[in-house]
C-alpha positions in Angstrom: 184.0 3.3 127.0 182.6 2.9 123.5 179.9 0.6 121.9 180.4 -1.8 119.1 178.0 -1.9 116.2 176.1 -5.2 115.9 173.5 -6.8 113.7 172.3 -9.0 116.4 169.0 -8.2 118.3 168.5 -10.1 121.4 166.9 -10.3 124.9 169.0 -11.5 127.8 168.7 -11.0 131.7 172.5 -10.3 131.8 172.2 -7.3 129.7 170.4 -3.9 130.0 169.1 -1.8 127.2 169.3 1.9 127.1 168.2 4.6 124.5 170.9 5.7 122.2 170.9 9.5 122.2 172.1 11.6 119.2 174.4 14.2 121.1 177.6 15.0 122.2 179.4 12.5 124.5 180.8 14.1 127.7 182.7 13.3 130.9 182.2 15.6 133.7 184.9 16.0 136.5 184.3 17.6 139.9 187.1 18.1 142.3 186.1 20.6 145.1 185.0 23.7 143.7 186.4 22.8 140.1 184.2 21.5 137.6 185.3 20.4 134.0 183.3 19.1 130.9 185.4 17.4 128.6 184.5 15.9 125.2 185.7 12.2 124.5 188.8 13.8 122.9 189.4 15.9 125.8 188.2 19.1 124.4 186.8 21.6 127.0 183.1 22.0 127.0 182.4 24.5 129.8 181.9 27.4 127.7 179.4 25.8 125.5 177.1 24.3 128.3 177.3 27.0 131.3 174.1 25.6 132.6 175.3 22.1 133.0 178.5 23.5 135.0 176.1 25.1 137.4 174.0 22.1 138.0 176.9 19.9 138.7 178.6 22.3 140.7 175.7 22.6 143.0 175.5 18.9 143.9 175.8 17.6 147.4 178.2 14.9 146.4 181.7 15.6 146.7 184.2 14.7 144.1 183.1 12.5 141.3 183.6 11.7 137.5 180.4 10.9 135.4 179.9 9.8 131.9 176.8 10.9 129.7 175.4 12.4 126.5 174.6 16.1 125.9 171.6 16.4 123.8 169.0 19.0 122.4 165.4 18.1 121.5 163.1 18.9 118.6 159.8 17.6 119.7 160.4 14.3 121.3 163.5 13.5 119.4 167.0 14.4 120.2 168.4 16.7 117.2 172.3 16.7 116.7 171.5 19.4 114.2 170.0 21.7 116.7 172.7 20.9 119.2 175.3 22.2 116.7 174.0 25.7 117.4 175.4 25.1 120.9 178.4 23.2 120.1 179.8 26.2 117.9 179.6 28.7 120.8 182.5 28.8 123.3 181.3 31.8 125.4 179.0 31.1 128.4 176.7 34.3 128.0 176.1 33.7 124.3 175.5 30.0 124.9 172.8 30.9 127.4 171.2 33.4 125.0 171.3 31.1 122.0 167.7 29.7 122.9 168.8 26.2 122.4 167.8 24.2 125.6 170.3 21.3 126.5 170.1 18.4 128.8 172.8 16.0 130.1 171.8 12.3 130.3 174.1 10.5 132.7 174.5 6.8 132.5 177.8 5.9 134.3 179.7 6.8 137.3 183.5 6.3 137.3 184.6 7.8 140.6 182.9 9.0 143.7 184.4 10.7 146.9 188.1 9.0 146.8 186.6 5.6 145.3 187.3 4.5 141.8 184.2 2.7 140.6 185.2 1.4 137.1 185.8 -2.0 138.6 182.1 -2.5 139.8 179.6 -3.9 137.6 177.4 -1.7 135.6 174.2 -2.2 137.7 175.9 -1.1 140.8 177.6 1.9 139.2 174.1 3.1 137.9 172.6 2.7 141.3 175.4 4.7 142.9 175.0 7.3 140.2 171.4 7.6 140.9 172.1 8.1 144.7 175.0 10.5 144.4 173.3 13.0 141.9 170.1 15.1 142.3 168.5 14.8 139.0 166.6 17.8 138.0 166.8 19.4 134.6 168.9 20.0 133.0 170.6 16.7 134.5 168.6 13.5 133.6 169.1 9.9 134.5 169.6 7.5 131.6 166.9 5.0 132.2 167.3 1.2 131.0 165.2 -1.9 130.8 166.5 -5.1 132.0 164.6 -7.5 129.5 163.0 -7.8 126.2 165.6 -6.1 124.2 164.1 -7.0 120.7 160.7 -5.6 121.7 162.4 -2.4 123.0 164.4 -2.1 119.6 161.2 -2.3 117.8 159.6 0.4 120.0 162.6 2.7 119.7 162.6 2.5 115.8 158.9 3.0 115.7 159.4 6.1 117.8 162.0 7.5 115.4 165.0 7.0 118.0 168.5 6.4 116.8 168.5 3.0 118.4 169.7 1.3 121.7 172.7 0.7 123.5 172.8 -3.0 125.0 175.2 -3.2 127.9 176.3 -6.3 129.9 174.8 -5.7 133.2 178.0 -6.9 135.4 180.4 -5.2 133.0 183.4 -2.9 134.2 184.0 0.2 132.8 187.1 0.2 130.4 188.7 2.7 128.2 188.0 2.0 124.4 185.6 0.0 122.3 184.2 -2.9 123.9 181.8 -5.9 123.0 180.4 -5.3 126.5 178.5 -2.5 125.0 176.6 -2.9 121.7 174.8 -0.5 119.4 171.4 -1.6 118.1 170.9 1.2 115.2 167.6 1.9 113.7 169.3 4.1 111.1 172.6 4.0 109.2 174.5 6.7 110.7 178.2 7.4 111.3 181.1 9.8 111.3 183.1 10.6 108.2 186.0 12.8 107.5 185.6 15.8 105.2 188.3 15.7 102.4 186.8 18.4 100.0 183.8 20.3 98.9 182.3 21.2 95.5 181.2 24.8 94.3 177.6 26.0 94.9 175.2 26.0 92.0 172.5 28.6 91.4 171.5 30.7 94.3 173.1 28.3 96.9 175.7 30.0 99.3 178.9 28.5 100.6 179.3 25.2 98.9 177.4 22.6 97.1 178.4 19.1 98.7 181.1 17.7 101.0 183.3 15.0 99.9 183.5 12.4 102.6 185.7 9.6 103.6 186.9 7.0 106.1 190.4 5.5 106.9 191.4 2.2 106.0 195.0 0.9 106.5 196.1 4.3 107.1 194.7 5.7 103.8 191.6 8.0 103.4 189.1 6.1 101.4 186.4 8.1 99.5 182.8 7.3 100.5 180.7 9.9 98.4 179.3 13.3 98.4 176.7 14.6 100.7 174.7 17.6 99.3 171.7 17.7 101.6 171.0 18.5 105.3 172.3 22.1 105.4 170.6 25.3 106.2 172.1 28.7 105.1 173.9 29.4 108.3 175.5 26.2 108.4 176.7 26.5 104.7 178.2 30.0 105.1 179.9 28.9 108.7 181.2 25.5 107.3 182.6 27.0 104.1 184.6 29.6 106.1 186.1 26.6 108.1 186.8 24.7 105.0 188.5 27.7 103.0 191.1 27.8 105.8 191.9 24.2 105.2 192.2 24.4 101.3 195.2 22.4 99.9 196.1 21.7 96.2 196.0 17.9 96.2 193.4 15.3 97.0 193.7 13.7 100.5 191.9 10.7 99.2 193.7 7.4 98.1 191.1 6.5 95.5 191.1 7.6 91.8 187.3 7.7 91.5 186.9 10.9 93.2 185.2 13.8 91.5 187.4 16.4 89.9 185.3 19.0 88.6 184.7 22.3 90.6 186.1 20.5 93.7 188.2 22.2 96.2 190.6 19.8 98.3 191.0 20.4 102.1 193.5 19.0 104.9 191.3 16.2 106.4 191.0 17.9 109.9 187.1 18.0 110.2 184.8 15.3 111.1 181.1 15.3 110.1 178.0 13.0 111.0 176.0 11.8 108.3 172.8 9.7 108.0 172.4 7.3 104.8 170.2 4.7 103.3 172.8 2.1 102.8 176.2 1.3 101.3 176.3 0.6 97.5 178.2 -2.3 96.1 180.9 0.0 95.1 181.2 1.1 98.9 179.7 4.5 98.4 176.9 6.2 100.5 173.5 5.8 99.0 171.2 9.0 99.7 173.4 10.5 102.4 172.2 13.5 104.6 174.5 15.8 106.6 173.8 16.0 110.2 176.6 18.2 111.6 180.2 18.5 112.6 181.7 16.4 115.4 184.2 18.0 117.6 184.5 14.9 120.0 186.2 12.6 117.4 189.6 12.8 115.9 189.8 12.2 112.0 192.3 9.5 112.3 189.8 7.5 114.4 187.3 7.5 111.8 186.7 4.0 110.1 184.0 2.4 108.4 181.4 0.9 110.9 180.7 -2.6 110.2 178.5 -4.8 112.4 179.9 -7.8 114.2 178.4 -11.2 114.2 
């Protein structure tokens, strides 16, 4: 179940408000002795997060399916950039030795001991979730507030959080994007498809900037370049991935795409970027790269626009 971006901020006793976490969405499936972690596009995550596999495997509850977000922290804030160091590792031993601690915030329950729970209301699902799972690190229960959505949103932005998720308290769990879950964002941030990169300048390694886009009407629209937000390791690792995807022609439908010192790539990678705003020419102003996303397919990436 996915949330819809909105520009509204409200309080309503029929809604609950949760912290929006900046991490990797994950569904966990337990059936007997088998435990699987899957991303939202069904990529296996067991190798990246072995401590989560262990924590969920040792639960007293029998079979279950839970939904949540895997995060890493820098101070009190979740850091998608830091989580990248774990997302790039598929070997359990190397993941444990990485030094990056991760936590799995659970916020929904889809199945429990032979009973599908998706038709139950959200509040009832969260109550069952809290009873079914023993919450000790690295497993954490995603807390919510029942009232004062505007005040909680203001508090979230003051703390530097990404925002809130407002959820209709009695809503069922459905596949796909729903207006029963709404995103209150404190910052402009979304996924973009990578369609090319520029050569590095001076002492910079790897590449200079990424050329980003999103799909509209089946065409890849150019959204601008992002040249900040990388460390040396990211520049080198990402350049290796991009080099394997190089092609001779632009994947963008637009004509106003930079041409000088540009390498085009097959649009197979999705990255996350924060930015100040959209310009009148529909380009990103002051974008900053946050990291690659492996939990979203390129064809899903569209420009996020708030509903009414």
